[in-house]
Residue frames relative to the residue before (quaternion, step in Angstrom):
aa qw qx qy qz dx dy dz
X 1.0000 0.0000 0.0000 0.0000 0.00 0.00 0.00
X 0.6368 0.5401 -0.3244 0.4444 3.53 1.04 -0.84
X 0.6030 0.5867 -0.3610 0.4024 3.57 1.07 -0.74
X 0.6606 0.5204 -0.3132 0.4413 3.56 0.96 -0.87
X 0.6019 0.5822 -0.3500 0.4199 3.58 1.14 -0.62
X 0.7931 0.3405 -0.1634 0.4779 3.57 0.83 -0.98
X 0.6513 0.5069 -0.3296 0.4585 3.63 1.18 -0.30
X 0.0574 0.7808 -0.6173 0.0768 3.55 -0.59 1.16
X 0.5683 -0.5988 0.4154 0.3820 3.59 -1.05 0.57
X 0.4177 -0.7067 0.5053 0.2662 3.58 -1.06 0.67
X 0.2405 0.7857 -0.5288 0.2126 3.57 1.13 0.72
X 0.5655 0.6181 -0.3711 0.4006 3.58 1.25 -0.42
X 0.7566 0.2410 -0.1735 0.5826 3.59 1.22 -0.29
X 0.5005 -0.6629 0.4719 0.2955 3.56 -1.15 0.61
X 0.6506 -0.5007 0.3824 0.4240 3.60 -1.23 0.30
X 0.6104 0.5474 -0.3548 0.4494 3.61 1.06 -0.66
X 0.6570 0.4953 -0.3050 0.4796 3.58 1.02 -0.81
X 0.6050 0.5319 -0.3488 0.4789 3.58 1.10 -0.66
X 0.6482 0.5204 -0.3104 0.4612 3.57 1.01 -0.85
X 0.6453 0.5129 -0.3171 0.4690 3.59 0.99 -0.81
X 0.6538 0.5143 -0.3074 0.4621 3.58 0.99 -0.86
X 0.6984 0.4536 -0.2777 0.4789 3.60 0.91 -0.91
X 0.6253 0.5408 -0.3371 0.4504 3.60 1.07 -0.68
X 0.6414 0.5085 -0.3085 0.4847 3.57 1.05 -0.84
X 0.6465 0.5210 -0.3096 0.4634 3.57 0.98 -0.86
X 0.6389 0.5367 -0.3175 0.4505 3.56 1.02 -0.85
X 0.6676 0.4986 -0.3017 0.4634 3.60 0.92 -0.90
X 0.6756 0.4870 -0.3007 0.4646 3.60 0.91 -0.89
X 0.6182 0.5389 -0.3439 0.4573 3.59 1.04 -0.75
X 0.6530 0.5154 -0.3063 0.4627 3.58 0.96 -0.88
X 0.6434 0.5318 -0.3165 0.4508 3.57 0.97 -0.88
X 0.7237 0.4450 -0.2500 0.4645 3.61 0.92 -0.87
X 0.7677 0.4198 -0.2042 0.4390 3.59 0.89 -0.95
X 0.5743 0.6381 -0.3791 0.3453 3.61 1.01 -0.75
X 0.6426 0.5310 -0.3569 0.4217 3.68 0.82 -0.81
X 0.6109 0.5535 -0.3541 0.4416 3.61 1.06 -0.70
X 0.7031 0.4584 -0.2720 0.4708 3.58 0.95 -0.89
X 0.6037 0.5520 -0.3537 0.4537 3.60 1.07 -0.70
X 0.6608 0.4940 -0.2974 0.4805 3.58 0.95 -0.90
X 0.6364 0.5311 -0.3270 0.4539 3.60 0.98 -0.85
X 0.6671 0.4989 -0.3005 0.4646 3.61 0.92 -0.93
X 0.6637 0.5095 -0.3091 0.4521 3.59 0.93 -0.87
X 0.6627 0.4873 -0.3038 0.4808 3.59 1.04 -0.73
X 0.6085 0.5333 -0.3466 0.4746 3.60 1.11 -0.66
X 0.6637 0.5131 -0.2940 0.4581 3.57 0.97 -0.91
X 0.6159 0.5431 -0.3404 0.4581 3.57 1.14 -0.62
X 0.6920 0.4647 -0.2718 0.4810 3.59 0.99 -0.85
X 0.7880 0.0314 0.0149 0.6147 3.57 0.98 -0.95
X 0.2934 -0.7901 0.5079 0.1782 3.61 -0.04 1.26
X 0.4638 -0.6796 0.5007 0.2689 3.55 -1.01 0.89
X 0.2852 -0.7500 0.5697 0.1777 3.57 -0.97 0.83
X 0.6504 -0.5380 0.3602 0.3972 3.57 -1.18 0.52
X 0.7822 0.2959 -0.2450 0.4905 3.55 -0.97 0.93
X 0.5731 0.5787 -0.3829 0.4360 3.57 1.27 -0.21
X 0.2833 -0.7607 0.5642 0.1506 3.55 -1.19 0.59
X 0.0627 -0.7658 0.6360 0.0720 3.54 -1.26 0.44
X 0.4743 -0.6706 0.4909 0.2903 3.55 -1.22 0.49
X 0.1337 -0.7624 0.6318 0.0407 3.51 -1.04 0.94
X 0.0915 -0.8117 0.5764 0.0250 3.59 -0.74 1.04
X 0.2090 -0.7876 0.5691 0.1098 3.56 -0.84 1.01
X 0.6643 -0.5028 0.2966 0.4668 3.56 1.26 0.39
X 0.7270 0.3826 -0.2160 0.5277 3.57 1.28 -0.35
X 0.8001 -0.0143 0.0698 0.5956 3.57 0.95 -0.98
X 0.4043 -0.6472 0.5743 0.2965 3.53 -1.32 0.35
X 0.0736 -0.7935 0.6038 0.0193 3.57 -0.93 0.91
X 0.4213 -0.6790 0.5394 0.2656 3.55 -1.14 0.68
X 0.0608 -0.7569 0.6490 0.0466 3.56 -1.03 0.89
X 0.2878 -0.7733 0.5496 0.1310 3.55 -0.99 0.90
X 0.3645 -0.7013 0.5676 0.2306 3.58 -0.99 0.88
X 0.1983 -0.8249 0.5226 0.0849 3.57 -0.26 1.27
X 0.8236 0.2149 -0.0703 0.5202 3.58 0.99 -0.81
X 0.6733 -0.4929 0.3034 0.4602 3.57 0.85 0.91
X 0.8474 -0.0859 0.0699 0.5192 3.57 -0.85 -0.95
X 0.5756 0.5687 -0.3925 0.4372 3.61 1.18 -0.36
X 0.2212 -0.8369 0.4708 0.1704 3.52 1.31 -0.48
X 0.8054 -0.2073 0.1614 0.5313 3.60 -0.52 -1.07
X 0.7200 -0.4373 0.3141 0.4379 3.54 -1.32 0.09
X 0.7202 0.4346 -0.2659 0.4709 3.61 1.14 -0.50
X 0.7063 0.3954 -0.2740 0.5194 3.60 1.23 0.12
X 0.2021 0.8131 -0.5138 0.1845 3.54 0.04 1.31
X 0.7070 0.4796 -0.2632 0.4481 3.58 1.10 -0.60
X 0.2311 -0.8106 0.5226 0.1278 3.64 -0.39 1.15
X 0.0683 0.8169 -0.5656 0.0903 3.59 0.61 1.16
X 0.3681 -0.7158 0.5472 0.2296 3.59 -1.12 0.70
X 0.1221 -0.7994 0.5872 0.0368 3.56 -0.89 0.98
X 0.3179 -0.7544 0.5438 0.1845 3.56 -1.05 0.77
X 0.7980 -0.0680 0.0504 0.5967 3.58 1.24 -0.24
X 0.7443 -0.4191 0.2801 0.4381 3.56 -1.33 0.08
X 0.6835 0.4789 -0.2902 0.4682 3.58 0.83 -0.97
X 0.6327 0.5305 -0.3193 0.4652 3.57 1.03 -0.84
X 0.6304 0.5355 -0.3255 0.4581 3.58 1.06 -0.78
X 0.6323 0.5278 -0.3262 0.4639 3.59 0.96 -0.86
X 0.6860 0.4966 -0.2800 0.4521 3.58 0.86 -1.04
X 0.7177 0.4656 -0.2636 0.4457 3.61 0.78 -1.03
X 0.6332 0.5175 -0.3402 0.4643 3.59 0.99 -0.78
X 0.6628 0.5027 -0.2977 0.4683 3.57 0.97 -0.90
X 0.7026 0.4865 -0.2716 0.4427 3.58 0.89 -0.96
X 0.7914 0.3563 -0.1716 0.4661 3.59 0.79 -1.04
X 0.7976 0.2971 -0.1455 0.5044 3.59 1.05 -0.68
X 0.5556 -0.6085 0.3924 0.4087 3.57 1.28 -0.15
X 0.6351 -0.5611 0.3798 0.3709 3.54 -1.18 0.65
X 0.5899 0.6124 -0.3602 0.3836 3.60 1.04 -0.78
X 0.6022 0.6043 -0.3530 0.3843 3.59 1.10 -0.70
X 0.5837 0.5805 -0.3721 0.4289 3.59 1.19 -0.43
X 0.7232 0.3393 -0.2269 0.5571 3.58 1.28 -0.29
X 0.1934 0.8132 -0.5217 0.1709 3.58 1.16 0.64
X 0.8401 0.2157 -0.1585 0.4718 3.54 -1.05 0.81
X 0.4762 0.7219 -0.4152 0.2822 3.60 1.24 -0.07
X 0.6647 0.5592 -0.3520 0.3485 3.67 0.62 -1.01
X 0.6822 0.4830 -0.3349 0.4350 3.70 0.76 -0.85
X 0.6659 0.5171 -0.3165 0.4348 3.60 1.02 -0.73
X 0.6071 0.5826 -0.3577 0.4050 3.59 1.12 -0.60
X 0.5340 0.6433 -0.4008 0.3746 3.59 1.18 -0.54
X 0.7558 0.3159 -0.1935 0.5399 3.58 1.11 -0.66
X 0.6537 0.5628 -0.3245 0.3881 3.57 0.93 -0.88
X 0.6725 0.4965 -0.3109 0.4523 3.60 0.92 -0.86
X 0.6714 0.4694 -0.3252 0.4724 3.68 0.80 -0.83
X 0.6292 0.5389 -0.3394 0.4456 3.61 1.02 -0.81
X 0.6695 0.4963 -0.2903 0.4704 3.58 0.98 -0.89
X 0.6303 0.5325 -0.3251 0.4621 3.57 1.02 -0.82
X 0.6480 0.5089 -0.3101 0.4743 3.60 0.93 -0.93
X 0.6825 0.5248 -0.2798 0.4248 3.55 0.86 -1.07
X 0.7345 0.4275 -0.2513 0.4632 3.61 0.69 -1.05
X 0.6513 0.5059 -0.3213 0.4654 3.59 0.97 -0.80
X 0.6561 0.5035 -0.3065 0.4713 3.59 0.96 -0.86
X 0.6198 0.5476 -0.3541 0.4366 3.59 0.99 -0.77
X 0.6941 0.4718 -0.2873 0.4616 3.60 0.77 -1.00
X 0.6629 0.5072 -0.3088 0.4561 3.58 0.94 -0.87
X 0.6724 0.4918 -0.2934 0.4689 3.60 0.96 -0.89
X 0.6447 0.5278 -0.3224 0.4493 3.59 0.92 -0.92
X 0.7084 0.4541 -0.2694 0.4684 3.59 0.86 -0.94
X 0.6105 0.5378 -0.3517 0.4630 3.59 1.11 -0.64
X 0.6703 0.4935 -0.2970 0.4679 3.59 0.93 -0.89
X 0.7143 0.4562 -0.2571 0.4642 3.58 0.97 -0.88
X 0.8277 0.2646 -0.0987 0.4850 3.53 0.63 -1.17
X 0.6648 0.4843 -0.3113 0.4760 3.60 1.18 -0.46
X 0.7903 0.2774 -0.1284 0.5310 3.56 0.89 -1.01
X 0.4595 -0.7311 0.4084 0.2957 3.58 1.30 -0.18
X 0.3988 0.7080 -0.4948 0.3080 3.61 1.20 0.39
X 0.1081 -0.7856 0.6067 0.0557 3.56 -1.11 0.70
X 0.5516 0.6247 -0.4469 0.3253 3.57 -1.26 0.32
X 0.6399 -0.5677 0.3825 0.3493 3.53 -1.30 0.46
X 0.5792 0.6023 -0.3820 0.3947 3.61 1.20 -0.30
X 0.4991 0.6745 -0.4268 0.3373 3.63 1.19 -0.32
X 0.6794 0.4576 -0.3156 0.4790 3.68 0.79 -0.85
X 0.6051 0.5680 -0.3462 0.4375 3.59 1.07 -0.74
X 0.6994 0.4617 -0.2581 0.4807 3.58 0.90 -0.99
X 0.6765 0.4970 -0.2927 0.4578 3.59 0.88 -0.95
X 0.6510 0.5259 -0.3101 0.4511 3.59 1.00 -0.84
X 0.6669 0.5046 -0.2953 0.4619 3.57 0.94 -0.88
X 0.6844 0.4871 -0.2829 0.4630 3.59 0.92 -0.93
X 0.6382 0.5326 -0.3226 0.4527 3.59 1.02 -0.83
X 0.6739 0.4838 -0.2936 0.4750 3.57 0.96 -0.86
X 0.6064 0.5576 -0.3492 0.4464 3.58 1.02 -0.77
X 0.6638 0.5062 -0.2939 0.4655 3.57 0.96 -0.88
X 0.6740 0.5046 -0.2945 0.4521 3.58 0.89 -0.97
X 0.6596 0.5056 -0.3057 0.4646 3.61 0.94 -0.90
X 0.6581 0.5229 -0.3092 0.4448 3.59 0.95 -0.87
X 0.6659 0.4961 -0.2974 0.4712 3.59 1.02 -0.79
X 0.7583 0.4298 -0.2062 0.4447 3.59 0.86 -1.03
X 0.5343 0.6832 -0.3936 0.3048 3.62 1.08 -0.68
X 0.6867 0.4554 -0.3167 0.4698 3.68 0.79 -0.81
X 0.6293 0.5467 -0.3355 0.4387 3.61 1.07 -0.71
X 0.6376 0.5139 -0.3224 0.4748 3.58 1.07 -0.73
X 0.6271 0.5253 -0.3281 0.4724 3.59 1.07 -0.76
X 0.6341 0.5265 -0.3131 0.4719 3.58 1.03 -0.84
X 0.6552 0.5151 -0.3106 0.4571 3.59 0.95 -0.92
X 0.6446 0.5165 -0.3152 0.4673 3.60 1.01 -0.82
X 0.6349 0.5246 -0.3263 0.4640 3.61 0.98 -0.83
X 0.6680 0.5136 -0.3035 0.4448 3.58 0.89 -0.95
X 0.7043 0.4682 -0.2694 0.4605 3.55 0.93 -0.93
X 0.7040 0.4886 -0.2816 0.4317 3.58 0.86 -0.97
X 0.7875 0.3015 -0.1576 0.5139 3.61 0.99 -0.79
X 0.3461 -0.7637 0.4726 0.2714 3.59 1.36 -0.03
X 0.2186 0.8115 -0.5047 0.1973 3.54 0.86 1.02
X 0.4108 -0.6345 0.5819 0.3000 3.55 -1.23 0.52
X 0.6831 -0.4887 0.3316 0.4295 3.59 -1.25 0.23
X 0.6496 0.5067 -0.3281 0.4622 3.62 1.00 -0.74
X 0.6470 0.5009 -0.3113 0.4833 3.60 1.04 -0.79
X 0.6204 0.5543 -0.3318 0.4446 3.56 1.07 -0.80
X 0.6286 0.5438 -0.3288 0.4485 3.58 1.01 -0.85
X 0.6558 0.5031 -0.2990 0.4769 3.57 0.97 -0.91
X 0.6460 0.5390 -0.3062 0.4454 3.58 0.98 -0.95
X 0.6747 0.4866 -0.2918 0.4721 3.59 0.93 -0.91
X 0.6366 0.5372 -0.3257 0.4473 3.58 0.99 -0.85
X 0.6748 0.4878 -0.2974 0.4671 3.58 0.93 -0.90
X 0.6337 0.5269 -0.3284 0.4615 3.60 1.05 -0.77
X 0.6640 0.4931 -0.2983 0.4765 3.58 0.99 -0.87
X 0.6485 0.5211 -0.3167 0.4556 3.60 0.99 -0.84
X 0.7020 0.4751 -0.2602 0.4624 3.57 1.04 -0.83
X 0.8400 0.1889 -0.0487 0.5063 3.59 0.79 -1.04
X 0.5630 -0.6109 0.3931 0.3941 3.61 1.24 -0.03
X 0.7029 -0.4861 0.3255 0.4046 3.57 -1.31 0.31
X 0.6074 0.5865 -0.3574 0.3992 3.59 1.08 -0.65
X 0.5326 0.6334 -0.4062 0.3875 3.60 1.23 -0.35
X 0.5936 0.5703 -0.3610 0.4382 3.61 1.22 -0.41
X 0.7118 0.4048 -0.2505 0.5165 3.58 1.26 -0.29
X 0.2255 0.7685 -0.5606 0.2106 3.61 1.06 0.69
X 0.7814 0.2798 -0.2275 0.5094 3.57 -0.91 0.90
X 0.4371 0.7093 -0.4470 0.3255 3.58 1.32 -0.03
X 0.6387 0.5810 -0.3243 0.3865 3.58 0.93 -0.94
X 0.7160 0.4257 -0.2707 0.4827 3.64 0.67 -1.03
X 0.6172 0.5417 -0.3505 0.4503 3.61 1.08 -0.67
X 0.6620 0.4976 -0.2976 0.4749 3.57 0.96 -0.91
X 0.6682 0.5177 -0.3047 0.4389 3.59 0.95 -0.89
X 0.6737 0.4288 -0.3059 0.5184 3.59 1.20 -0.39
X 0.7647 0.4503 -0.2299 0.3994 3.55 0.64 -1.16
X 0.6516 0.5220 -0.3331 0.4381 3.61 0.98 -0.76
X 0.6752 0.4448 -0.3161 0.4962 3.68 0.82 -0.82
X 0.6093 0.5517 -0.3592 0.4420 3.61 1.02 -0.77
X 0.7007 0.4773 -0.2736 0.4542 3.58 0.80 -1.00
X 0.6318 0.5310 -0.3290 0.4588 3.56 1.00 -0.83
X 0.6847 0.4720 -0.2717 0.4844 3.58 0.90 -0.96
X 0.6350 0.5538 -0.3279 0.4274 3.56 0.99 -0.89
X 0.7297 0.4276 -0.2581 0.4670 3.60 0.71 -1.03
X 0.5900 0.5622 -0.3639 0.4510 3.58 1.09 -0.69
X 0.7213 0.4320 -0.2433 0.4836 3.58 0.81 -1.03
X 0.6221 0.5588 -0.3478 0.4240 3.59 1.01 -0.79
X 0.6912 0.4670 -0.2875 0.4706 3.60 0.80 -0.98
X 0.6437 0.5319 -0.3118 0.4532 3.57 1.07 -0.79
X 0.6934 0.4635 -0.2725 0.4797 3.60 0.80 -1.03
X 0.6359 0.5339 -0.3281 0.4505 3.60 0.97 -0.84
X 0.6556 0.5145 -0.3065 0.4600 3.58 0.94 -0.91
X 0.6733 0.4987 -0.2985 0.4570 3.59 0.94 -0.90
X 0.6619 0.5005 -0.3048 0.4674 3.59 0.99 -0.83
X 0.6313 0.5197 -0.3268 0.4739 3.58 1.05 -0.74
X 0.6463 0.5187 -0.3111 0.4652 3.56 1.03 -0.84
X 0.6581 0.5175 -0.3015 0.4562 3.58 0.95 -0.89
X 0.7520 0.3762 -0.1950 0.5050 3.57 1.02 -0.86
X 0.3884 -0.7547 0.4448 0.2859 3.57 1.40 0.19
X 0.4225 0.6737 -0.4835 0.3657 3.55 0.84 1.06
X 0.4289 -0.7080 0.4997 0.2553 3.58 -1.01 0.81
X 0.7903 0.1384 -0.0651 0.5933 3.58 1.20 -0.55
X 0.5380 -0.6458 0.4404 0.3154 3.57 -1.05 0.79
X 0.2792 -0.7278 0.5965 0.1909 3.56 -1.07 0.76
X 0.7667 -0.3754 0.2446 0.4597 3.59 -1.31 0.00
X 0.6940 0.4913 -0.2934 0.4369 3.61 0.83 -0.96
X 0.6382 0.5127 -0.3286 0.4711 3.60 1.05 -0.73
X 0.6488 0.5044 -0.3160 0.4742 3.59 0.97 -0.83
X 0.6451 0.5301 -0.3132 0.4525 3.58 0.98 -0.90
X 0.6816 0.4843 -0.2816 0.4707 3.60 0.87 -0.99
X 0.6589 0.5115 -0.3055 0.4593 3.59 0.90 -0.92
X 0.6519 0.5253 -0.3065 0.4530 3.57 1.01 -0.85
X 0.6637 0.5086 -0.2985 0.4601 3.57 0.96 -0.90
X 0.6739 0.4961 -0.2961 0.4605 3.60 0.90 -0.94
X 0.7075 0.4609 -0.2729 0.4610 3.58 0.79 -1.03
X 0.6247 0.5377 -0.3335 0.4577 3.60 1.08 -0.68
X 0.6442 0.5256 -0.3094 0.4615 3.57 1.02 -0.84
X 0.6638 0.5071 -0.3011 0.4600 3.59 0.89 -0.96
X 0.6816 0.4887 -0.2854 0.4638 3.58 0.88 -0.98
X 0.6387 0.5377 -0.3225 0.4461 3.60 1.02 -0.82
X 0.6640 0.5029 -0.3017 0.4638 3.59 0.96 -0.87
X 0.7134 0.4800 -0.2646 0.4367 3.58 0.84 -1.00
X 0.7495 0.3616 -0.2144 0.5114 3.61 1.12 -0.55
X 0.3039 0.8025 -0.4758 0.1931 3.61 1.26 0.21
X 0.6435 0.5166 -0.3591 0.4359 3.69 0.82 -0.78
X 0.6576 0.4982 -0.3082 0.4736 3.61 1.01 -0.78
X 0.6100 0.5422 -0.3482 0.4611 3.59 1.13 -0.61
X 0.6338 0.5268 -0.3212 0.4664 3.59 1.01 -0.83
X 0.6588 0.5051 -0.2960 0.4725 3.59 0.96 -0.90
X 0.6674 0.5144 -0.2948 0.4506 3.57 0.89 -0.98
X 0.6404 0.5283 -0.3189 0.4573 3.59 0.99 -0.86
X 0.6625 0.5069 -0.3066 0.4584 3.57 0.90 -0.94
X 0.6749 0.4974 -0.2957 0.4579 3.59 0.87 -0.94
X 0.6524 0.5261 -0.3139 0.4462 3.58 0.96 -0.89
X 0.6720 0.4835 -0.2933 0.4781 3.58 0.96 -0.86
X 0.6063 0.5514 -0.3478 0.4554 3.61 1.04 -0.76
X 0.6780 0.4935 -0.2866 0.4633 3.58 0.86 -0.97
X 0.6517 0.5241 -0.3076 0.4538 3.57 1.00 -0.87
X 0.6959 0.4718 -0.2756 0.4660 3.58 0.92 -0.90
X 0.6165 0.5250 -0.3498 0.4712 3.61 1.08 -0.62
X 0.6274 0.5215 -0.3243 0.4788 3.58 1.07 -0.75
X 0.6753 0.5167 -0.2930 0.4373 3.58 0.89 -0.98
X 0.7422 0.4104 -0.2161 0.4838 3.57 0.91 -0.95
X 0.4454 -0.7117 0.4402 0.3182 3.57 1.29 -0.12
X 0.3703 0.7204 -0.4988 0.3083 3.57 1.21 0.52
X 0.5209 -0.6239 0.4634 0.3530 3.63 -0.93 0.77
X 0.4768 -0.6943 0.4617 0.2782 3.56 -0.87 0.98
X 0.3944 -0.7152 0.5298 0.2285 3.53 -0.88 1.01
X 0.6207 -0.4810 0.4323 0.4432 3.51 -1.29 0.16
X 0.6056 -0.5982 0.3808 0.3611 3.56 -1.02 0.83
X 0.3345 -0.7294 0.5643 0.1942 3.55 -0.81 1.05
X 0.4762 -0.6857 0.4629 0.2979 3.57 -0.88 0.90
X 0.6283 -0.5457 0.4081 0.3754 3.52 -1.24 0.57
X 0.6351 0.5413 -0.3195 0.4490 3.57 1.00 -0.88
X 0.6506 0.5168 -0.3098 0.4622 3.60 1.01 -0.85
X 0.6500 0.5029 -0.3135 0.4757 3.60 0.97 -0.86
X 0.6261 0.5341 -0.3346 0.4592 3.60 1.01 -0.79
X 0.6573 0.5032 -0.3122 0.4660 3.59 0.97 -0.85
X 0.6134 0.5483 -0.3327 0.4609 3.58 1.07 -0.76
X 0.6704 0.5001 -0.2916 0.4642 3.58 0.90 -0.99
X 0.6577 0.5064 -0.3064 0.4659 3.59 0.96 -0.87
X 0.6423 0.5197 -0.3206 0.4632 3.60 1.03 -0.77
X 0.6994 0.4706 -0.2662 0.4674 3.60 1.02 -0.80
X 0.8504 0.1423 -0.0041 0.5066 3.58 0.78 -1.06
X 0.5226 -0.6089 0.4329 0.4107 3.60 1.24 0.00
X 0.7346 -0.4170 0.2905 0.4495 3.57 -1.31 -0.01
X 0.5555 0.6111 -0.3889 0.4084 3.59 1.18 -0.48
X 0.5747 0.6175 -0.3665 0.3926 3.57 1.16 -0.62
X 0.6332 0.5381 -0.3258 0.4509 3.58 1.16 -0.61
X 0.7333 0.3579 -0.2218 0.5338 3.58 1.25 -0.30
X 0.2836 0.7678 -0.5173 0.2499 3.56 1.21 0.55
X 0.8080 0.2649 -0.1982 0.4876 3.58 -1.08 0.72
X 0.2080 0.8224 -0.5044 0.1612 3.58 1.23 0.52
X 0.7336 0.4414 -0.2481 0.4533 3.59 0.67 -1.13
X 0.6651 0.4953 -0.3332 0.4486 3.67 0.81 -0.84
X 0.6427 0.5249 -0.3326 0.4481 3.60 1.02 -0.76
X 0.6676 0.4906 -0.3061 0.4690 3.59 0.90 -0.89
X 0.6480 0.5233 -0.3162 0.4541 3.60 0.97 -0.89
X 0.6851 0.4721 -0.2763 0.4810 3.59 1.08 -0.72
X 0.7273 0.4739 -0.2532 0.4271 3.58 0.82 -1.04
X 0.6492 0.5594 -0.3375 0.3895 3.61 0.85 -0.95
X 0.7210 0.4076 -0.2866 0.4816 3.67 0.70 -0.89
X 0.6073 0.5585 -0.3587 0.4366 3.60 1.06 -0.70
X 0.6737 0.4845 -0.2891 0.4773 3.59 0.91 -0.92
X 0.6529 0.5300 -0.3119 0.4423 3.57 0.97 -0.90
X 0.6873 0.4759 -0.2819 0.4708 3.60 0.85 -0.99
X 0.6715 0.5202 -0.3045 0.4311 3.58 0.87 -0.97
X 0.7377 0.4307 -0.2601 0.4502 3.60 0.66 -1.04
X 0.6570 0.5054 -0.3292 0.4522 3.61 0.96 -0.76
X 0.6434 0.5036 -0.3175 0.4812 3.59 1.04 -0.76
X 0.6439 0.5294 -0.3097 0.4575 3.57 1.00 -0.87
X 0.6754 0.4824 -0.2896 0.4768 3.59 0.89 -0.94
X 0.6237 0.5316 -0.3319 0.4671 3.59 1.06 -0.76
X 0.6530 0.5201 -0.3012 0.4609 3.57 0.99 -0.89
X 0.6536 0.5048 -0.3121 0.4697 3.58 0.97 -0.84
X 0.6492 0.5139 -0.3124 0.4657 3.58 0.98 -0.86
X 0.6228 0.5441 -0.3300 0.4552 3.57 1.06 -0.79
X 0.6995 0.4613 -0.2727 0.4728 3.61 0.85 -0.95
X 0.6034 0.5481 -0.3557 0.4571 3.58 1.09 -0.65
X 0.6566 0.5050 -0.2998 0.4733 3.58 1.01 -0.86
X 0.6362 0.5280 -0.3212 0.4618 3.59 1.00 -0.87
X 0.6806 0.4939 -0.2835 0.4610 3.59 0.92 -0.94
X 0.6391 0.5264 -0.3123 0.4657 3.55 1.07 -0.83
X 0.6436 0.5189 -0.3149 0.4662 3.59 0.99 -0.84
X 0.6523 0.5173 -0.3086 0.4601 3.56 1.01 -0.85
X 0.6419 0.5229 -0.3126 0.4656 3.59 1.04 -0.82
X 0.6610 0.5123 -0.3009 0.4584 3.58 0.99 -0.88
X 0.6460 0.5123 -0.3173 0.4686 3.57 1.05 -0.77
X 0.6530 0.5310 -0.3012 0.4482 3.54 1.06 -0.88
X 0.7101 0.4212 -0.2481 0.5067 3.59 1.09 -0.75
């Protein structure tokens, strides 16, 4: 019942305004979360130096991206200084002092080219689908956010997946745009158009359940907090808290799929870098069995704490900024209507 109180259609704002709100949220999320991942990568490299041709995952708070180590321990163009760190806080201080504050956002700009549009598509589609199901088709119930969230993420992943593969090819082989065109044509001629969606399966198996669970819990927690605080609409703190809680729950429940997706993504990146012919896509079930054989069932839950530490603030910042942006545009539109009348 509380959900119906706080959920109103976003007809008060246009899709363009929704896109602006989600785009702003995406940029702010990247600004806040990227330094955490940069420090994590630098500390990992200190413990186990990256070898040439190896790949690692870089997260800007919105998407995971493959980065290729081009020069052994020098890794990428933004990782050249082999500073020694004694801990996370020490890493923040030393990177800022010796390499400049900008280094905390190393590697960010190229990833935003895909991450921001993907986030804009995802959040805008979610709101449009949720309102269409509720107010267009007349469906009611807590399952609406679950369905809308899953479908919105499926669409975003399908659109962005080929672009991420293209970005990996460009980085791993240092191709120009004309060479890239030839490379893509030959790949399509050899393996068909579906070869552009390699790695799509494990990504969908992680991201679609995550999004479905995230929106289901977010709308539920937000409604309960609004009811407790006797508010008709969520404020910034309620959105922030709801985002953090729902992000944490979804991250924990989908962790095995995240482990599988990470392994598959790195495999594809390293095969591209080494110029090895791409194998037929290994099934998610097969990768899970491999992980269990190597590390036992615990292997499927590897990286539990780092994932929660990364996902919870990212979800909190993104959703609270997005909701704030929507509320801002709703107020602007309402003021304009009142002036017109």
